[in-house]
C-alpha positions as CSV (number, residue, x, y, z in Angstrom):
1,M,-0.1,-0.1,-0.2
2,K,2.0,4.0,-0.9
3,T,1.6,6.3,2.2
4,T,-0.3,9.3,1.7
5,S,2.4,11.0,4.3
6,K,3.6,14.1,3.8
7,H,6.3,12.8,6.3
8,P,6.9,9.1,6.1
9,N,10.0,9.2,8.4
10,K,9.0,10.5,10.2
11,F,8.6,8.6,14.6
12,I,5.1,8.3,15.0
13,P,3.9,6.5,19.1
14,F,2.7,3.3,19.2
15,S,-0.3,3.3,19.4
16,D,-1.3,4.8,16.5
17,A,0.7,2.5,14.7
18,I,-1.6,-0.3,16.2
19,A,-4.7,2.3,15.2
20,D,-3.6,2.2,11.5
21,G,-2.9,-1.5,11.0
22,K,0.8,-1.1,11.1
23,M,0.8,-4.6,12.7
24,D,-0.8,-6.8,11.4
25,H,2.2,-8.9,10.1
26,L,4.5,-8.9,12.8
27,W,3.0,-11.6,15.0
28,H,2.5,-14.0,12.8
29,E,1.6,-17.5,13.3
30,P,5.0,-20.6,11.8
31,E,4.5,-22.2,9.1
32,S,3.5,-25.9,8.7
33,I,4.8,-28.1,6.3
34,L,1.6,-28.5,4.9
35,D,0.4,-25.0,4.2
36,D,0.3,-21.1,5.9
37,R,-1.8,-20.9,9.0
38,A,-4.1,-18.7,9.5
39,S,-2.8,-15.3,11.1
40,P,-5.2,-13.9,14.4
41,T,-8.1,-11.7,13.0
42,Y,-8.4,-8.3,15.1
43,A,-12.3,-6.6,16.0
44,G,-10.2,-3.4,16.5
45,V,-8.6,-1.3,18.9
46,L,-8.8,0.1,22.7
47,R,-7.0,2.9,23.4
48,P,-5.8,3.4,26.9
49,G,-5.6,7.0,26.9
50,I,-7.0,10.2,24.8
51,K,-5.2,12.5,22.8
52,V,-4.8,15.7,24.2
53,P,-3.6,19.2,22.2
54,Q,0.3,20.8,23.0
55,N,0.5,23.4,24.9
56,D,3.4,25.4,22.9
57,G,4.9,25.0,19.3
58,P,3.4,25.0,16.3
59,H,0.9,22.0,17.0
60,R,-0.6,24.3,19.7
61,L,-4.1,24.9,19.0
62,S,-5.4,28.2,17.8
63,A,-9.2,29.1,19.6
64,A,-11.2,27.8,17.4
65,E,-9.0,24.6,16.8
66,E,-9.5,24.3,20.3
67,Q,-13.7,24.0,20.2
68,T,-12.8,21.4,17.7
69,Y,-10.7,19.6,19.2
70,R,-13.5,19.2,22.4
71,R,-16.1,19.0,20.2
72,M,-15.1,16.1,18.2
73,M,-14.4,14.4,21.6
74,K,-17.8,14.5,22.9
75,E,-18.8,13.3,19.5
76,H,-16.3,10.5,20.3
77,L,-13.6,10.6,17.1
78,S,-10.7,9.6,16.7
79,P,-7.2,11.2,17.7
80,R,-6.3,10.8,13.9
81,E,-9.6,11.8,12.5
82,I,-9.6,15.7,14.7
83,E,-5.6,15.9,14.1
84,K,-6.9,15.7,10.0
85,A,-9.7,18.0,10.8
86,I,-7.3,20.6,12.3
87,G,-4.5,20.2,10.8
88,K,-2.1,20.1,13.7
89,E,-0.4,17.0,15.7
90,L,-2.0,15.7,19.3
91,R,0.5,14.7,22.0
92,P,-0.7,11.0,23.5
93,E,-2.2,10.9,27.7
94,N,-2.5,8.3,30.0
95,V,-5.9,8.8,31.3
96,G,-7.5,6.5,33.8
97,Y,-9.8,4.6,31.2
98,F,-9.9,3.7,27.8
99,S,-11.6,4.9,24.6
100,V,-12.8,3.3,22.1
101,Y,-13.8,4.9,18.5
102,S,-15.9,3.8,15.4
103,S,-13.0,3.9,12.6
104,E,-10.4,1.7,14.9
105,C,-12.8,-1.3,15.3
106,R,-12.3,-3.0,12.0
107,T,-15.4,-5.8,11.7
108,D,-18.0,-3.6,13.0
109,P,-18.0,0.3,13.5
110,E,-20.7,0.1,15.8
111,H,-18.9,-2.7,18.0
112,A,-18.0,0.6,19.5
113,A,-21.0,2.3,21.3
114,R,-22.1,-1.3,21.9
115,I,-19.0,-1.5,24.1
116,R,-19.3,2.1,25.0
117,K,-22.8,1.4,25.9
118,L,-21.6,-1.8,28.1
119,Y,-19.2,-0.4,29.8
120,G,-19.0,3.6,29.9
121,N,-19.6,5.8,32.2
122,E,-22.5,9.4,30.9
123,T,-19.5,10.7,29.1
124,G,-18.2,7.1,27.2
125,E,-15.5,6.7,29.8
126,I,-14.6,3.3,29.6
127,Q,-12.7,2.1,33.3
128,R,-13.0,-1.5,33.1
129,V,-13.8,-4.0,30.8
130,R,-15.2,-7.8,31.2
131,I,-12.3,-9.5,28.7
132,T,-11.8,-13.7,28.7
133,F,-8.4,-14.3,26.8
134,P,-8.8,-16.7,23.4
135,E,-5.2,-18.5,24.5
136,N,-3.1,-19.6,27.6
137,D,0.1,-18.5,26.9
138,W,1.3,-15.0,27.3
139,W,2.9,-15.0,24.3
140,D,0.5,-15.4,22.5
141,I,-2.0,-13.2,25.3
142,I,0.8,-10.1,24.8
143,P,3.5,-10.2,22.5
144,H,6.1,-7.6,23.2
145,K,9.3,-6.3,21.0
146,L,10.9,-2.9,21.3
147,M,9.9,-1.2,18.4
148,A,9.7,2.0,16.8
149,F,7.1,3.2,14.1
150,R,7.5,5.7,11.2
151,E,4.8,7.1,9.2
152,S,5.7,4.5,6.4
153,G,5.2,0.9,8.9
154,L,7.7,-0.6,11.1
155,Y,11.4,0.8,11.2
156,C,12.6,-1.4,13.9
157,S,12.5,-3.9,15.9
158,S,14.2,-6.1,19.5
159,E,13.7,-8.9,21.1
160,P,15.7,-11.6,22.7
161,E,17.7,-14.5,20.1
162,E,19.9,-17.3,22.1
163,G,20.5,-14.7,25.1
164,R,20.9,-12.1,23.1
165,L,19.4,-8.8,21.8
166,I,18.7,-8.2,18.3
167,A,17.7,-5.9,16.5
168,T,16.1,-6.4,12.4
169,R,16.2,-2.5,10.8
170,D,14.5,-1.8,7.7
171,I,17.0,0.3,6.1
172,G,15.4,1.7,3.1
173,M,13.5,3.7,5.7
174,D,16.7,5.8,6.1
175,G,15.9,7.5,2.0
176,P,17.8,7.2,-0.8
177,P,21.4,8.5,-1.1
178,E,21.4,11.3,-3.0
179,G,20.7,11.3,-6.3
180,G,19.8,7.3,-5.5
181,P,17.0,5.6,-6.9
182,S,13.8,5.2,-5.2
183,R,12.5,2.8,-2.0
184,P,13.2,-0.2,-4.0
185,F,9.6,-2.0,-3.6
186,R,11.2,-5.4,-0.7
187,R,11.7,-3.7,2.4
188,R,15.5,-3.6,3.0
189,L,16.0,-5.7,6.2
190,K,19.3,-5.5,8.8
191,Q,20.3,-7.2,12.1
192,F,22.6,-6.4,14.6
193,P,23.2,-6.8,18.3
194,C,20.4,-4.2,20.0
195,V,22.4,-1.6,22.5
196,P,19.7,0.4,23.6
197,D,22.0,2.5,25.5
198,E,23.8,3.4,22.5
199,C,20.9,3.7,20.5
200,P,20.0,7.2,19.0
201,V,16.3,6.0,18.5
202,Y,16.4,4.6,21.6
203,Q,17.8,7.6,23.5
204,K,15.2,10.0,21.9
205,N,12.8,7.6,23.1
206,Y,11.4,7.2,19.7
207,C,11.9,3.3,20.5
208,K,10.2,1.9,23.5
209,L,9.3,-1.0,25.2
210,S,5.3,-2.0,23.0
211,G,2.7,-4.6,24.3
212,L,-0.3,-5.8,22.5
213,L,-2.7,-7.5,24.7
214,H,-5.2,-9.5,23.2
215,F,-8.5,-10.6,24.1
216,L,-12.1,-11.1,23.5
217,I,-14.8,-8.8,24.6
218,V,-17.7,-10.5,26.7
219,G,-21.1,-8.7,25.1
220,V,-19.9,-7.9,21.1
221,P,-19.8,-10.6,19.9
222,G,-17.9,-11.8,16.8
223,T,-14.8,-14.5,17.6
224,D,-12.2,-11.8,16.6
225,V,-9.4,-10.6,18.8
226,W,-9.3,-7.0,20.2
227,R,-6.1,-5.1,21.4
228,V,-4.8,-2.8,23.6
229,P,-1.0,-1.1,22.7
230,T,0.7,-0.3,25.9
231,N,4.7,0.8,26.1
232,S,5.0,0.6,29.8
233,W,7.1,-2.2,31.3
234,H,5.1,-2.0,34.5
235,S,1.5,-3.0,32.7
236,V,3.2,-6.1,30.7
237,R,5.5,-6.8,33.8
238,G,2.2,-7.5,35.9
239,I,0.1,-9.0,33.4
240,L,2.8,-11.7,31.9
241,K,3.3,-12.1,36.2
242,K,-0.9,-13.0,36.7
243,I,-0.8,-15.1,33.8
244,T,1.9,-17.6,35.1
245,R,0.2,-17.1,38.6
246,F,-3.0,-18.3,37.0
247,N,-2.0,-20.5,35.0
248,K,-0.3,-22.3,37.6
249,A,-3.0,-22.2,39.9
250,L,-5.4,-23.8,37.1
251,S,-3.0,-26.3,35.9
252,R,-3.5,-28.2,39.6
253,R,-7.0,-27.7,38.8
254,G,-7.5,-29.4,34.5
255,R,-8.5,-26.4,33.8
256,E,-7.6,-23.6,31.3
257,L,-6.9,-20.1,31.3
258,A,-8.6,-19.3,28.1
259,G,-12.1,-18.5,28.4
260,I,-12.7,-17.8,31.7
261,P,-13.8,-14.1,32.4
262,F,-11.7,-11.2,33.8
263,W,-11.6,-7.0,35.1
264,L,-9.5,-5.6,32.6
265,S,-8.9,-1.7,33.9
266,K,-6.8,0.8,34.8
267,Y,-5.3,2.3,37.9
268,K,-2.5,4.3,39.2
269,A,0.5,2.5,40.6
270,S,4.3,3.8,42.1
271,V,6.6,2.8,39.8
272,S,10.3,3.9,40.8
273,I,12.3,5.4,38.0
274,W,14.0,8.3,38.4
275,D,14.1,11.5,35.0
276,P,17.3,13.3,34.9
277,K,15.3,16.7,34.4
278,K,12.5,16.3,36.5
279,G,13.8,13.7,39.2
280,E,11.5,11.2,40.6
281,T,8.5,10.5,38.2
282,P,5.3,11.3,40.1
283,P,2.3,7.3,40.1
284,R,1.5,6.3,36.5
285,R,-1.4,4.4,35.0
286,S,-1.4,0.6,34.4
287,M,-3.5,-1.9,33.3
288,A,-4.3,-4.9,35.5
289,F,-7.0,-7.4,34.9
290,R,-8.5,-9.5,38.2
291,N,-10.8,-12.0,38.3
């Protein structure tokens, strides 16, 4: 698919990459010797936060643009739709609820209104949602990597291989040499050791831990899986621990994790993170599920 972006090499937030469908090829199941195994299909995205106007710079909103932003937010239009309407970028903000938008529901746009009716408050904020997991193993429930996205697609990803962190980067996204040919059709992938402490893309916060929580929503018809993207180390680690704990407990009784209903919610947690500019960071909102 040809990109229509004016800035294809610009880094974008993970949540936007997910909503734009730039992840569909990243976690395919392995191929069988008999045939290709089907990749999972997705119903849509629940965003773990919202996007808000920037405080300063060229993307600061005028009074009229601010009114447009607030009106479109009340109408439950997606951040991408709002940015397109006002012609300026918004910044992600972590909040204590999930958001869902019709344009980001892939199988049925009406699912957004149904989810808000089932689980939202009077303003449509979804503070918790009843879910079940379609699988038992953590690598199916919450796959995660270090990843950086550009508007034209995945720029780089890293994952452990035999005890080492290995990066795979699309060097074609660096752009052609001056006076050289345009980007070739095939992706030009390069593998090399990933050293985040020495990587300028990671140090500039473009590359982050990026995880996807996969689940079904109770009360929403269909077998396609819903996604919540997260860049939170605390959320991913906490969910992994709970999946392992539940699987051990259930296996003793001859039961499985898949199909058991849980509540997925947001909560504030004190995480020991030190920012060299701001000092110790305040408590952050993370995801958790409970029975």
